Every structure is written in C-alpha cells, then in structure tokens.
Phi, psi and omega in degrees: 000144178272117183253127177228158172242143173216169176303150177283131177256154177306325183290349177282331191297320175300328180290315179299317181299314178301317182298326178289354181269358181279108184301322180292318180295315180298317181299314181297315180297323173068308186267082185236182175299153180305316181226092184302338180282349184283095185295324177298318178294319178303308182299316180298317181299314182290324177298318179295307187292330179288344181261355183283133173285146175087352177276128175259111183229136185220151172274138175264126175248139175233117187048039175088350180269143174286116181243356180163198182211157178223154179202159169237131182215168174111174180285151175310136183084347180232017186292143182234155174255154175213154177203158176215124181240131177307132184303331180298344181250005178296152174081012183244009178078008180293315181298316180297314181296317179297315179296323177299318178295314178306316181297337175282333182273347179228078190284354183294148179223151001283160169240148183241160175213152177228149176206151169305133183301333180269006181268074186301321181300313179294318176299320179296317176306308182299317177299319179296334180266009173100356176291143178237140179300124180232357176187169177225141178217176171238139179211158180283122179259107180307319185295336183251350177069023180200169175286140180223168176282140179229145175252149178245130180238149182231138171250114180271168180290000000 
C-alpha cells in the first residue's frame, strides 16, 4: 500500500470520529477519552489540539483513503508520538510506514511513546521505528475502566 501523510482537513474529522467508535480498537488503545461517543468532547479536543503551536499532526492516507492520524506533541524534551489507524487496516504495515514518515517531519529527539503493555501490535510498530523500552508504569485506562500496565518507549538521537 502507498502510505502518505498530509495536513489534517476538516473533512477528516468525521472519519476519525467513526474510527473512535470501534470498541475493539478503543479497548486496545486503552488510554482514550472517557466517553469516545461524546461528539462535543471529540470536536472540542480536535479544535484545541489543531490550534496548538508545535504540534505536528497529520492524516494518514493509504492508497488515497483516510485511515488514521499521527502526531508529535508536548513540551521540548518531553515530546511524544501518538497514532491511530483504523482497525480494518491493522497488520498491513501502515502504522509503521506512517510513523517512519512522521519521524522525518519531526526530527527532534528524544521522542517518547506510551502503550498499553498488552498492546503487542503497537509496541512492535514502535520498535520497528527505533523506539526502545525504557520504562513501565501503571495508569488508569478509560477504555478499560481500570488501572493497567503501560510501557514507555524512547527514540534517542
């Protein structure tokens, strides 16, 4: 598949919202909004993050279709990556390809990433992109309604 990143368009937001309605994907992501179905909260979140200076956020296209988004956010020295790929596209290397492109567009290092410890697919994507396990924590996962194990990964310069 041909994977590209582009600026986020307003027309991408309904696609992102639909993707957030997938219960299996939300459970796997774990650290999500309290109520992914709350459209007002979703819209407010995207309005806020799209207005923040220094956030690198992109829509992920696979063969021209909107399949998710990737971003780098946070304060210098504490910047993190995040991504979401529609479950229908999991297992095709799209997240890895998209993250690799994003890393060329956000060259500052170190960068950090967090994932539910049992999210083997996401941990594998991060490892393929050069991130290394540097810590373990516990955090409350809204999607699971409980505290779970989380891994912290770091991409050094």
